[in-house]
Each structure stands twice: as structure tokens, then as C-alpha cells.
N, C-alpha and C positions, 0 to 999 in steps of 0.2 A: 504493500500500500504506500509506503514511503517513496519508493522509486516511481510508482505510478503518479503520485501527486507532483513530484518534481518534474517528470516528463510532461504532465499536463500543463504546468505553468510555463515550461519552456516552449511548448507548442502553441499555447494560446496567448500568453502574456508577453513573451519576448518580442513578437512583431510590433506590439504597441510601444514598448520601450525603445526599440530601434527606430521607429518612426519619429518619436519625440526627439531623439538624438539627431536624426537627419534634418529635421525641420530647424533645430537649433543651429545646425551647421550652414544651412543654405539661406536662412532668413536674414533680411536686412533690418528687421524691426528691432526695437529696443528690448532688452531682457524683460522689462516690466510688462510690455505688451504681450510678449510670448507667455509669460507666467500667467497672465490673466486668461489667455486663450487656453492654456493647459488646464488651469483650474476649472474654467467653465466646461471644458470638454469632459473632465473627470466627473463633475457633478451630474451633467446631463447623461453621461454613459451609465452611471450607477442607476439613475432613474430608468433609463431605457432597458438596461439588463433586467431590472426588477419587473418591468412591465412585460418583457418578452418571456421571462420565467413564469410569471403569473398566468400568461395566456398561451403557454406552450402547448398544452393539450388541444386547445381549440385551433391553434395555428397548424399543428401537425395533421389535423383532419381536414383542413381547408385546401382548396385547389387540388382536389383529387389526391389528398395525402402528401402533397408536395409543398405545403405552405411554408414550412421551416426552411427548406432549401431555397425556395424563391425569395424569402425574406433575406437570407444571407447573401444571395446574389445581388439583390437590390441594394443592400447596404454596401457591398463591395463596389458596386457601380457608382453609388452616391459618393463614396470615399474617393474613388478615382476622379470623378468629375470635380469634386471639391479641391483636390490637390492640383488638378489641371487649372482650375480657376484661380487658386492661390498663386501658382507659378506665373500665370499671365498677369494678374493684378499686381504682383510684386514688381514687375517691370514698369508698371504705370504709376507707382507710388500712390496707392489708394489704401491707406492703413485700416479704415473701418471695414471695407469689404474683404481685405486680407485677413483681418481678425475673424470675420464671419466664416470665410471658407476654411481657414485653418482649424477653427473650432469644430466645424461640421465634419471635416475630414477625420480628425482625431476621434470624434464621437462615433462616426460610422465604423471605423476600423476597430475601435475598442469594443463596441457593442457586438460586432460580428465575432471577434476572437474571444470575447469574455462571456458570451451567453451560455457556454457549457459549464462554466465553473460553479454556479449556484446549484445545479442539479447534481453535480459530483459531490458537493459538500452535503447537500440534504439527504442524499442516498446513504450516507455513512454517519450521520450525526448521532444516531442512537447506539452506535457501537463504540464503546470507550477505547478499546485498543486501537481501532482504526482512527478514532478521533485524535489520539496522540500522534500517530504517524502522519495524519493529514496536517496537523498544526506544524510539526517539524518540517514536513515536506514543503508546506507553503512558504515557510520562512526561508528554507534553502532555495526554493524556486525563485522567490522574489530577489534573494541575494544574488543568484546567478544572473537573472535578467538585468538587475541594476548594475552589477559589476561589468557585464558584457557591454551594456550601453555606455557606461563611463569609459571603458577601454576604447570603444569605437570613437567616442567624442574626443578623447585625448589624441588618438591616432590621427584623426582628421585635422585637429588643431596643429599637431606637429608637422603634418604635411603642408599646411597652409595653402591648400588648393581647393577652392570652393567647387571647382568643376568635378572633382572626385565625388564630393558629397551629392552634387546634382545628378551625376550618373547613377549613384547608389539609390537615390530617391526615385529616379525613373525606373530602375530595376526592381525596387521594392513594390511600387505600385503596379508594374507590369506583372510581377509574380503573383500578387494578390488577385489581380483581374483574371489571370490564367487559372488560378486556383478556383475561382468562381465557376469557370467553364468546366473544370474537372469535376466539381460538385454536381453540376447538371448532368454530366456524363455518368456519374455513379448511380444516379436515380433514373437513368435511361430517358431523360428528357431530350438529350442530344446524343446522337449516335457517336460511338467512339471511332476514331480514325487510326490509321496504322502507326505503330511506334517507330520513331525515326532512329533512335539509338538507345543503347543500354550501357550505362557506366556503373551499374551496381557492383561489379567485381572490384572496381577501383575506388569508388566513393559512394557508399550506400546512403540512401535517404535516412536510415535509422542511426547512422554513425553521428558522433558529436559534431564533426565538421559539416556533415551533410545536413543536420538539423539547423545549425547556425546559418549555413548558406540558404537553406530553404526559407528561413524566417527573414533573411536579409534581402536576397535577390530572387527568391522563388525557384531555387534549384530543384530539379526533378531528374532523378537518375535515368528514368525511362519515359521521356515525354512523347506524346503522340503529335500528329501533325496539327490538330486544332489548337493544342496547348502552345506550340511554338508560334503559330500564326497570330494568336491573340497576344502572346507575349511581345512579339515584334511590333505589332500595330500599336499596342498600348505604350510601349517604350518610345517608339518613334514619335507618336503624337505628343507625348508629354515632353519630349526633348526638343522637338522642332517648333511647335506652335508658340511657346513663349518667346523664343528667339525671333520668330517671324514678326510677332506683334511688336517686339521691342525695336526691330528695324523699321517697321512701318510707322510706328508712333513713338519715337524716342522721347524720353523725359527731358524737358527743358530744365535748366539750372534754377530758374525761378520757381518751378513747381516743387523742387526739392527743398 
């Protein structure tokens, strides 16, 4: 139970910690504005996760029993659109809209990745031995997520190249978007396509590095064609559109 709890936190909470780190690295906003955005997203996410947990039985039976999966995909789509809007608005120096899109992106991804945690806790709350393991595992999981995020932040600061953080942010959002497509394929809402390659013998998804890369850039040891196409499209759009808008509508010095 201890190991399962730690793995659950790494799988569900680590992407949110990494997203916060990447936003800190690419943002031109003041730390105070970012803290307000993170705090707002945290509060809204807690409320959203509570509402999803409360209505999960009803959601699971809606839309031909695919309600939960469709909700996750919609949240991932909303998170991607929010990051796309945040990246575009950041080049136009619009702090209020940037705050809104940043908060919405964090809320969407946190709700998607954290919605399974309450059910895990509630299913073992009456078992004392499991409860102890869950508490210890939760602390270890949070510690691992926090230390990984801090290490990534310090590494990006030491490199002093915001382009690397921007590339990682694009890869993170592309991986999350492709993961939404994989979720639809798992419930047979979309037909699976042929697998393009298999790197399981060299770097498995379940390995420590594989899990880290999966949370950071959407690494998949055996991706299919649809996964790769969605990944490339999502990455390219998030990378090219803000640059295009900045070239077409450059920020004047007076607006800054």
C-alpha cells in the first residue's frame, strides 16, 4: 500500500508540480502575480475535485458510461487551450487575461490529474494499517514531487535559457493532449492505430526515468500513430502560434 500511494502521487500529482515549475520559468509576470494565480488555481481545483468526486457515480453512467473519460478529455482540452492563450497573451502584455488563462490552465490540469486521489483515500480510510501506509506514502509522494520540481527549476535557472523551458512546456502540454486521445482509445471511442515503435526494452514506461519523462514530456515507450500525430500538432501549434502573433503584433515600448 505504501508503494502504491507513492506511485499514485507520482503519476497524478507530479505533472501539476512540473507545470507550476515550467510556468515559473517561462512567465514574465511578477512572482506576486504568479503566486496569486497558483493560489487561486489551488482553491478552485480543490472545489472542482470535490464536486467531481461527489458526482462521480452519476458522471460514470452518463454519455453511455463514458462520462468520466469525456470529462477528463474536456479538461485536458481546456488546459491546453488555456496554456495556448496564456502563451499568446504573454507576448501582448495583457496581465489580467494572462492571470485568467494561467489560473484556468492550472485548474484544468490539477482537476484532471487529482480527481482519482479522493477515491483512493476513501476506499482505504477504514483500514488502520492501510491508513498509516497511505499517510506515509502521501508524505513521501509529495516530497518526491516537490523535490523533483525544485530540481527542475534550479536546473532551468542554471541554464539561463528560457527557450528550454518553453520547449518543455510545449512538450508537457502536447503529452497531456496525446494522453487524452489515448484515454479515448482505451474506452474504444476512437479506434487504435498501428504502433510506430517500441522502446520498452531500453526505457520502460514503468521505470523511474520513464515515469518522470512521461509526466514531463508525455513519453510513451510504444506510441501509436494517432498519439504521435496529436503530439506533433499540439506541440507545433503551441510553439509557432505565439511567435507568429508576436511578429504580427509586436509590443511597443510604451505598452510595457
